[in-house]
N, C-alpha and C positions, 0 to 999 in steps of 0.2 A: 859728466857722469862718471863716477867712482868705480871701478871695476868689480862685477861681484865674487871677489873672490871669498871662498868659505873663510870663517873666522877660526882660530887654531882648534886645536882637536878638543881641546879643554873646554871651551865652549860650544862645539856642534853638540847637540842631541842624543844621548845616548840610547840604546833600543826600549828601556822603561818607560821613557819619558811619553810626554801624551801625544796623542795623536795630531795636534798642532805642533809641535816640536818637531816632531817628526817630518811632518809636511815640508818644514820653513827649513830641515835638513836637507831634505830631496830636491827645493828649490835651488840651494843652494850648489848641491852636487850638478844638477842639468847644466845651470847656466854655468857652471866650470867648464863643464866639458865642450860644450856648443862653443864658448870664449877661446877655449886653446887650439881648435879644430880650426875656425875662423882665423886666429892670428895666423897661424901655420900659414894660410892662405893668403893673406895678406901681406907677409915677409918674401914669398914666392914667389916668383916673374908671372905673368898674367898666361905666358904661353904654359906654364905647369897646373896653374890654374883650368884651364883648358880641357888639359890631359885627364886631368884628376876628377871630371864628369864627362870624359871619353866624349870631347865635343869638338867643333870647328869653329873660327871665326865666322862662317858664314849661318852655324844655326843647324838646328836639327831637321832630319827629314819629318815628312807629315805621318809617316809609319814609324817610325823611331818614338817620336813625341807621342801617339798612341801608345806604344808599347810600355814607355816610361812610366807614363800616368796609370797604366794597369799594375805596374810593379811597384810604385809609390805611393800612390792613391791620390785623391785629390790634394790640394793645395790649400788646405783650412789647418787651423790651429785647434785643439782643443776646446770646447765649451761647454758649458751647461745645456742639458736638453731637459725639456719638461717634463718630465715621468708620463706614461697613458695615463690615459681619463680615469681607469679605474683605478690605478694607485693612486691618483691623487685622491681620488672618492673614500677608498681607505685610509688615508693618513687625516682628511678631513674628521674621520668619526674616533682616529685614534688619541684618545682624552682621557685623563683618570675619571673625572666626573661622569663621562658618559657609560665609561667602561661601568663605574657601580649604579648607574641607571639599569642601563641594560641587564646586569646581575640582577638586580632586584625584581624587575620584570620576570625575567625569565623564573623565581623563586615564585612569585605570583603565579603566573601562566601555571606552573608544575602544581600549585596548592587547587586554583578555581581558574580554570581557561576561560569563564566567563568573566574573570572579575575585571570592571570598567576601569581599574588602577591600570592594567596592562596599556589599555588605550591611551590612557592620559601618557604613563611614562612614555611608549614610544611616538607619541606626537613630540614630545620634548627632546628626544633623541633626534627624530626625523628631522625638524625642520634648523635645529641647529648646525646639523652637520652639512645637510645640502648647503644653508646659506654662504658656509665660509667655503665649500667646493664650489660653486659656482662663482664666487667671487674672483678666487685664485685660478681658477679654468679660465674666465673670461680675460683676465689681465695676461694670461701667457699669452691667446691666442691671438691679441691684440699684439704683442710685441713677436710674433712671429709674423703676423703679416704685416709690419711692418718691415723687418727683413728681406722679405720676398718681393719688397718694390724696388730693392737696389740691387743693384748687376754692374759689377765693374770690370772693367777690361783692359789689358794693355799691348803695346805693342813689342810683338816679336819677330825675328825672321825663323822664316819657317821655307823649307825646299820641299818640292813636290819629290825628288828625287836625289840620287846620291851625284846625280851629274848635272842637277840642275840650279837655275842662277836663283841665290837668295831674294825673297820677295818678304816686306813687311807687311804683317796680318795682325787684327787684332783680336785676341781670345779671351774668351774671362779669366780673373786673376787664378780660380779655384783649378784650372787647365794647363798654367806655367808647369813644365817640370824641371828637373836638374839636366843642366847644356844647353837649355833654352838659352838665347841674346836675345837680352830686353834692349829697347831702344826707351830712352826717357828725355823727356822735355818738359819744362816749366809745368806744374801743376800735376805732374804724373805722381801715382803712388807708385812705391815700390813694391814689388808684389812678391817678393822673395827676398832672401840675401842673394845679393850679386858681387863677384868682385870683378870691379870696374875695369873695361880693357880701353877706353877711351872715355874722355872726359874734357870740357872745355866751360871755363866759367861756372862749374857745376855748386850749386849751395843746394842746403839739404835742411829740412825741417825734422830735428830728431827730438822735440819737444817730447813727443808721446812715449821715447824711450827715456831720457835722459831729463827731462823737464826744462831743460833750458830754452829759453825764450826765442833768442836768436838763431837765423840758421848758419849751419857752420859751412864753411867753406871744404871742398875736397880738391884734391891736386890734380892740375890738370895732367892727363893722364896717353900717354901714346903707346898705340899698340904693341911694342917691342918692350915694354917698362920691365923693370927687373926687380919691382917689387920695395916694399919700406922697410925701415927698421921695424924690428917685431915688437908690437904693444899687446900690452897684458889686456886692453881694455877695446874690444872690435869696435863699440861706437865712434871711439877715438882715432882709426884708423882711416885715413885720408884716401884709401883706395877701395874701401868697400862700403854698399848702399844697404842697408838693412831692412828686413819687411816691418811696414807698419811705421818708417818714415815716409816722408814725401820730397819734391823737386822744388825749389822755391823760384831756380833761375839756372840757367846753363842747359847743356846738353851732353848724353853720355850716351855709353852703350855697356853692357854688363853683362858678363854670364853666370847663370844662375848656378848657385855652389850647394843650397839647402833649399827645401822646401818644405812645407806645414810646420809637423811638430819637431821636425829637424834643426828649422831657423831659430834665431837668438831669440825671436818674439815667441817661438814656438816652445822653446825652453822653460819660458817662465809660465806661460798659459798652460801644459799641462800639467804644472804641480797645483792647478786652484781650482781643477776641478774636484766632484766629490761632495761626500759629507761636510756640509759648514760646521763651523764650532757652535757651541750652545752660546747664545745671546745671553745678556740681561735682563731680558725679557722670558726666555724660555728657562734661565732658571727661576727668577721667581716666581713664573706662573707654578713651577712645579712645587717649589716650597709652601707656596700657598696652599695648593691642590692637598700635598701631603699632609700639611697640619689641620686641615678639614677633614680629611680622611681619618686622620690618628683619633682625633676627636670622636668622629661618630663612631670606630670600633670600640672607642671605650665607651661611650654611653648607652647605644643599643643593647649590647647584651644585659647593662644594668637595668636598664628599662624593661625587658622580656621578663629578666627574674622577677623582678618584684612583682609586676602584673602576675606571671605565672603563678606564685606562690602566693600571694594577696586573692587573687580572684580564682586559681584553683583550674582555670580555662587556659591549658597551654598552646594550642591552636590559634585562640583567641590571641593569647601574648603573642602569640611568634609574627600573626597579620599586625599587629598593633606594633611591632618593634620594627618590622618591615616599611611601616607608615613614618615611624620616628624617624629610622634612616633618612628614607626622602625626605621628612623636613630638614634633618640635616644638613643636606648634600644642597648645595647651591647649584640644582639641577639647571637653571636658566644660566648659568656662568658661563660655558661655551656658547649659547646664543648670544648673551649680552656682550660678549667679550668680538663676536664677529660683527654684529650689529654697529657695535660702538666703532669698530676696524674698517668696516666698509662703509658707513656715513663719512667716517674721516679722510679715506680714500677719496669720497665724493668731494668731498669739502676742500681736500689739498690738489685734488684736477685742476679746481676752478680756479686755483691760485697758483698755477704751472708746476704742481707737484704731483710727478706720476708717481705711484706706490706700486713697486714691485712685489714685496712681501709683507703682508699685511701686517704680522707683529712687528715689524722696523715703526710704524706711527709711534707706539709707546714707547720703544726705545729713543725715536725720536725726541719724545719729552722727557724721557728721564735723563738726556745727553748732558753732562757737566763738562765736557772735555768735547771741543772741536780742531780734529788736524784739518788741516787744508792745504793745498799745495798756492802758488802765488799765482802764478798766469793765468788770467782770465777770471780770477775770482777776487785779488783784491785788485788786480789790474786790469785794463781795457784790452790785453793781447793783441796790441798794434805799437809800432813806433814811433814814437812823436819828438819831432828835434824840440827838445825842454830849454837849452838854452844857445846864444850866440854868441861867443866871447872875445874879444879883443886880447892881445899877449899877456894883460894883466888879468885875465877871468873878470872884465867889465864888459857888460851888454855892449854889443856893436854892431848897426845895421849894414855897415859895409861888410862885416863878416856874412853874414846872411844874404845881402845881394852877390857874392862870388859865389857862393853855395847854390846859390840857386841858379844862378848863370852855367855852373858844373853840371847841374845835375837836367836841366830843362833842355840844354843842347847836347847832350849827347844821345846817340843813336841807337846804342846797345838796349838791352833789356834793363830798365831801370831796379835796383834792388829796394828794399824796403825803406833805407834810409834816403836813397834818392827822393822816393817819394814823400817822405817825412818833410824834408825842406821844401819839396813845391808845395804842399799840404800848408805849410806853416807861411810861406809867402802869400798864399790866397788868402788866408788869415789879416795880414798885414796888408792892408790896400795901399799904402803908401808906396808899396816897393814896387814898381810897373818899370822892370830893365830890359825885357827882350827885345823891345823895336828899339834901343840902341845899338844893339850886337849883331852881325851877320856870322853865322858859321862858317869858319875856312875847313877845319882840321879835326881829328880824333886821335888821340892816344889810347886807347882799349884796357881796361881792367884785366889784370890778369893776378895770379895769386902768389907769384913769386914777387912782384913789384906792389901787392898792395894799395893800387892807386889806380887812378885814371884820371886824363886830364883833356880838355875843349881848347884850340886854338879860336880865336873869336876875334873878326875885324870889328874896331869900333866905328861907327856910323857916326861921323863928323856932326850931323842935324838931326840926330836920332831916328832917320826912318830907315830904311832897308826893312827886308825880310827877318820876321825873327827865327825861321827856321829853315830859310836856305843857306846854300852854302857858296864859297868863291871868298875872291882876295880882300873883298872890301874896299872902301875906297879910304880906309883911316888905318890907322895902327892895330900892329895884332896883339892879343892878349894872350896869354896860355896863364890858365887856370888850374890848378892841380889841387884835389882832394885826397886822402888815403889816410891810411895807417900813420900814427903820431911820429914813429920812429923813422920810418921810411920817407916820410914828405921832409921831416928836419936833417937828415943827412943830405937833403939836394938843397938846402937852404943857405943864404951865405947874409941875409939880410932881413927885416924884419921892420913891420909898421908899426910906428907908437906914434900914436896921440897925433896922427895925422902926416909924420913924418918916417922918412925911411933912414932907419940906422943900421949900421954893419953888427950883427948877429954874431958879439964874442962870447966864449966860453962860460962867461959869468950869465949872459943874456939867456944863452941855450938852457945853464939848468936852470934857471927862474922860469923860462916857459916850457921845459918839461914838469917842474914840479907843480903849475898849474894845471897840467892835462892830467898828472896823475892825482891831484888833488882831486878833482871830478872824476876819476874811476874809481877812487876812494868812497863816490858820494855814489858809486853804483850807476855810473853814467857809461856809457860806452861814444869812446871822443876820437874825434877826426881832425887833421888839422889841413887848412887850406891855405894856399901858396898862389902868389900870382908873377907871371915875367913880361915886360914888355919888350915884343922882337925888335931887334935893330936891323933887322934886314927881313921884312915880310917876305913868304916865298906861300905857294900852296899846298906843298905837304910837309909834316914834320913827324919826325919820331922818336922813340925813349931818349936819344941824346939829347934832346932839346930840353929834357926835364933835368936843366942845371942852372945855378946861378939864380932860385925862387927868394923871394921876398914872402915869407910868413905874415898874414893878414891877422890869422887867430884858430877860433876851433870851434866846430860844431858837437854839439852835446845832444845823445840821445837816449830815450828812455821809454821803458814801455809803462806808462803813468798811470796812477792810481785810478780806480774808479772815483767818480765823483762824492757817491753816496757808500763808499767802502768803509770812510770816519766814522758814519751814522751807524751802518750794520752793526759794527762791530761793536759800538757801544750801546746796539739795542741788545745785541747778544750778552754782552759784560752784565748789562741790569737784568737779565733772565737767568744769571747763573754760570753761565757758559765761557770757560774759558778757551780764547784761542789760540791754537799753537801752530805755525806755519812749519811746513816739511818739506823743503822743495830740493829738487835735484840742479836748481839753479845755483850760480856764483853766489858765495855769501856775502860779497860787498852788494851786487844787487838787491838781494833779499833784503840785506839790511834795513838799504835807502828806502824802499817800498813800505818795509813794516812801519820803521819810524814816519813817514809820512802818512800815513793811514792812522796814526794813534797808536799801535802798539809800543810795550814797554820794552826794546828788542834786548836788553842787556847783553850778555856774551851770548854770540853766532855759535852754536856746535857744529861741526864737521861730520857728514857722516863716518867717514873711515876712524875720529875718534871713539866712536860707539862701539868698535870692533873689541877695543881693547880691555872693555868693561862687561863683569860679571851683570848677569840680571838683576840683584840687587842693587848694584852701583848703577846699572841703566836706569832701574825706577826711581831712584835719588834724583840723579842729572834728570829724566823727562819731566818731574815734578817742579822743578824751576827751571826749567827751559824754557825761552817763548818760542826761538828763531832754530831751526835745523837746517843747514843747506847742503849741496853736494851731498844728498842722500842716495842711493840705490833700493831698488824693489825690496830685498832682506831687510836692509836697515829701517825702511820704511816699516815694515809691518813689526818688526823687535819692537818700536819705538810704542805702536800701536799698543801691543802684548804689554808695555812695561807701565803704561799708561794704566790698563784694565789691571793690572796687579796690584797696581796703585790704590784700588778700589774705585777709580771712576769709569762712567759709562759714555765708552768713547764714540765719537760721528767720525769718519774719515770723508774729505772731499776730494775727490780727485779723477783725473779723464785719460790717464795714458795708460799703457800698458807696465809702466813702471809703476802704476797706481794700484795695482789689480790683486797683490795680495795685498797690502793693508785694508783695502776696500771688503774683502774676503774676512779679515778677520776682525774688523771695528765691529762693536755692538751694531752700528747703522753704517753701511757703506753711502756713501752719496755721489752722483756721478752726474753728467750732462747728457742732453739729445743728440749731443756732436760729438762726446768721449768715442775713443775707440772701443769695438765689439767687446771685447775680453774686459774690459774698465765697466761698461754697461752692463754684462751678464755677470761681474762680480759686484755690483752693486743693488741693494735694496729700494732706493729711491732713485728715482731719476727727475734734477731741474732739467725744466724746458727753457728755463734761462740761468745760465751760471753768474748766481747772482744771490748775495748773503742775505738782503733783503727778502727773497723768497723764500732762502730757505729759513729765515726769523718767523715765519707765519707759518710754516710746517712746525716748528717746534712750537707755539702754542696751540696750534690743533693737537698734535703729540698730546701735549700736556694735558687739554680738554679730555681728550681719548680715555687716558690714564686714568684720570678723575672720575670720570664719571662712572669706569669698569670698578675704581678701587670703592666708590658710593656704593654700588650693587653687593659688593662682597662684605661690606662691613653691616650694611645694612639688615642683607641676608642672615650674616653669622648670627649678628647679636642677636636678632629677632628670632632667629632658629633655636638656639642656644636658648634665650629667655624661654621659648615655650617648652622644650624639653624639660628644662629644669622644674618648670610648671607642672609638666606632667608626669616626674619623678616624686614632689611633693602630692598629686590627687592621687597618685598610683598606691600611695602607703597609706592614705587616710581614706578614700572614697571606696565604698564597696563595687563601684561598678567602674566601666572605662569613663575616664574624664571624656573622650570623646572618640569615635568610632573611627576606624582606620581611611574609610571612605573619605569621611570629613578631613579628616588629617591632609589627603592628599586631594580634594577640592580647595581646600584653606590655602594649599602651598599651589595650586592651578590659577586661580584665582589674584594672588599675590605677586605669582613671577611675572604672569603675562601684565599687570600693569606696570612691572620693573622693566617692560620692553621700551617704554619711552626714555629709559633712564638716558640712553645713547643722545638723545636731542636736549638734553638738560643745558644747562650755562654753569659755567664755575666763576667763583668769584674770582675778582681781580689779583687780591691776595695770593691766592694758588698758584697761579700762571707765573708768579716771579721766579720762581726757582725750581730747578730741578726735583724731578719724583721718581724714586725709586719703589721696588716690592719689599716690604717689610713684614715677614711672615710674624716675626715676633711681635711687630704692633699691631696686627691684625688680631692675634690670639691676645693681646691685654684688650683691646678696644671690645672684643669678645665679650672677656668673661667679667670687663667692668660696667659695661651698658646692657649688655642681656638680662642680668639678672633683677635691672629696674622693672622689665615688662612681667615678671614673675611675681613681683609685688603687688601689682597689680589686677594680675590675674588668679593671684591667690584672695584676693579682696573682693573679685568677681565669685569666685566659689563660694564665699562663705555670703555673699549678697543671693546667690541662687539659693544656698542651703538653707539660710535662714528667714532670708525675707519674704523668697518665693517657696519653700517647703519642698524642692527638687533634691530629698535627702532619702530616695529607695529607688529601688530598681524599678519599679513601676513607673517614676518619675525623672528616671534616667536621662530621657528625651530633651525633655525640656532642660536639665542642666545642661547636656550636652550643647543644644543649640544656643545660648546663655552665654555659655564660653566660645564657641563659634564665632559668633557674631563679636562678641568683645576682643577678640583675639586677633580676628581678619582686620577689622577698624583700626586696632592698636599698630599692629603691622604696618599697614598700609599710611597712616598718619603721622605714623615716628619719621618716615620717608624724609617729610620737611622739615624734621629735626635734625636727622644725622647729614643731610646733605650738605648743611654750612654751617661754619664754626659763629655764624652771627646770628640774630634772632629771625626767625621763619619768619615770613610775609611782612614784618616792621621792616629790616634791615635788609633782607636778600628774598628774592620770588623765583619759584623754579618757573620752568619754562611752561609755554603753555601747554605742550603735550602731556608732560607730569602733569598738570592739573588737572587734564582731562581724565586721564587715567585713574588718577587717585578717584574723582569723583566716581567714575564709574566703579571701581573695586570697590566704594563705601556702598554704592548702590546696588551693586549684586548682592554684597553681602548681607545689609538689609530685607533685599528680596527671596534669597532665598529659603528662608524658614517658612516664609507665605506662599512660596510658588506653587505649580504642579508637580515641581521635582523632590517639594519636601519628605515626600513619605516615603521614595526611595531611597532615598538620601540619608533615610533616619530623624529628619528635623522636625520638629512641631513649631505651630505658630507662637511668638511670644507676647506677653500681656503688654499691654501700653504702659503699665507702671515701671515698667523695666526701663524704658528709655530713657529717662531721668535720672536714673540711676547711674545708666551707660555713659551719659556725657559727663556725668561728675567725675568717673571713673578716667576717661578719657583727657579731661583737665589736668586733672591731678597729675595724671602719669606724663603730659608735656611738658605740665611745671616745673614736677623733680629732672625731668630731664634735661632742661636746662639749666636748671643749677649744676647737675653732673658733669654737663658739657664745658660749663665755665670754670669749675674746679680741674678738671681732665684737661683742658686746654693750657692753663697756671700750672699746671702738675708737669706735663710731658712735653708742653711746646709745640704741639702738633695736634690734627685734629682728623682729616682724613688722609 
């Protein structure tokens, strides 16, 4: 991991910059200060570290620990907390369309408390807000319940009193305090920032902080150590163990020097809570909402003035204006969006995707760039033996055999690479070697030598115990495995195609190049060497690791997932560019990315981005596929650079080093095994760290987004057409073309029918590329398609006026009833014209819920003029001769709309 040093002052965000940039600057400052403090502790002796926290090697007394817990607080980092239920409930109703409806309902109530329109609007508002509140409240409660199931403890030395003997007790991690002496063993989580006092064979997984897939060795430390050379990066200090990491092997004790928000982990987490930045979804909804509201604010006063001036009844004109405002407002948009998102969340949960924030579903569908880490996403997050090579780089089973003997017979705790060798031999059934040897002695691994050796007795007849110890009956063989440089220094010969030859300088250069070539391919390489002992004995020492014969190399890799290449190809087919942003080594990252089919190009290192201004980084991010050795601040900055380039960015990560980027991305994606702060920063949690699962989520997101856009375009265009028709009718007809209550009922029936929209299917062509909010496109669609309905509304006006003589105030009820039915049926049927760019019913059919709701809406519209409610709503029964005219008008309407649709798609290249 690269040190989180701030960029030069010129690059830091000045006070006048955005909240997001100020947050980034705060994160840099906090991590820099925490890093400087830890660097000082690392450079000094262990005794000074104890003194700095007023502690002793025996640990704290229980009374002192209780006082410190009260003084420093619980050992927890800052994290997001769900607001109280009443705050969530209020936010669920905070929507511009709901605000418009509430205002209109209040005005209607003020005019007439008994107006049924007040009840209609109140029902719309209530259902929409409550549905959204319940979905988000339930998700938050489920997440909290999962957290309460997990309690983690650690081993701490505590004393009953000042003169008591220290005892080891298990305490919850959140009760660890500065000065506690913690004991560590394999599998333990590091509970806080520790200065190691003693350590032996300690290997720590720091992937959550640095992104590096392999465990890191810490120095063997004694109680009187004098510290190490100062380092600028606490993660690289070999006598520090940091909160958020875990022990993979070895043992250690360490004194707690920082807890909670004061830890390196906490310094990053503390800057990540609070208000989240506006995402693509938030921006899109806001733009579309205010486009429609601006249109309403223009049209409603015009309708009001025309009706008032032509009819002379200003009170009636005012109520009619309010009804028109309701007609222009897609009042069910919050409900349809909520239903869409809720249905999407349920569908995604069946595909092992948990949605924490509902609007993330649409962001997922709009995503056109996915930034992801490497470990566990493209790779299997485990170490495997990739190849076993002789001194010429050719595969050689003898190398595997000796590597297996070394790993199998060692008595210490096997590391991941030892286990990988054993697993590989288990796959290669022809290698059966353990019964041919007996254990004699072992020269354990240490971090100074960076190697370990076993001494085996070769059983002449292949018998004997595979795990026993003793001198054996045959010759003794030393088998050494370790870092290439250290093992090569001990070799005088090498095995060359079955023959033992002297290791000359030229051959030494040759075998070194073989190892380096594999390193450049992103492989971790170990050397294997042997020596036959001339004078067998029972015990051996480090001095016996000399005069070895190099056998070959073992090369290890965190292998790519079998389905990673196919998943990446699937994402690319759907218009999503994948960029790998990892804290791991650049060679390893390049090798893995090439293996899964990514066009790696030039790998950019994190520190290189610090020298770039925002415009330069935006250009670099657009053309770069792989970023390596990237720290948390750099990850977040890369995400922001891609967003500034007009992309909708998703980020997939699971470590503390990913949390800032997860938060800044349009959609943050994590996994259920991630660290808490990563899961809290994410919008979506995958129950499997698998890009195939994510691909299914993307399709669901696009379906959700498409169905939402359907509703907006259907409603906006039809409502625009209706209002345009109202303007024409108001100017030439001596009475109201439709009563205000009729307009409200028409909108209510139509909008209830549209509640089936979330269950509609999308054409496959629509799902093939990312979709974004386009307020300008919605406005263009509305003014292009909307007036088509006005043509046929006016045709129906003329039919009612001339054919059925509904041309006076005495017959206005017949005129209004005829237009009501035609308007409702045309609105409802046109849904099938707009929902697809294809020919409806022939090339693309709606889902059965949409078909059922369409039929119900049509039947309701036909029934109302003949129903018991007719007189109270102002309707009158329609003559039988009306219906052939109605069918003709509707067929002509659908035909013209299909022609206009074909032209529109050809002209603008899009439909929904």
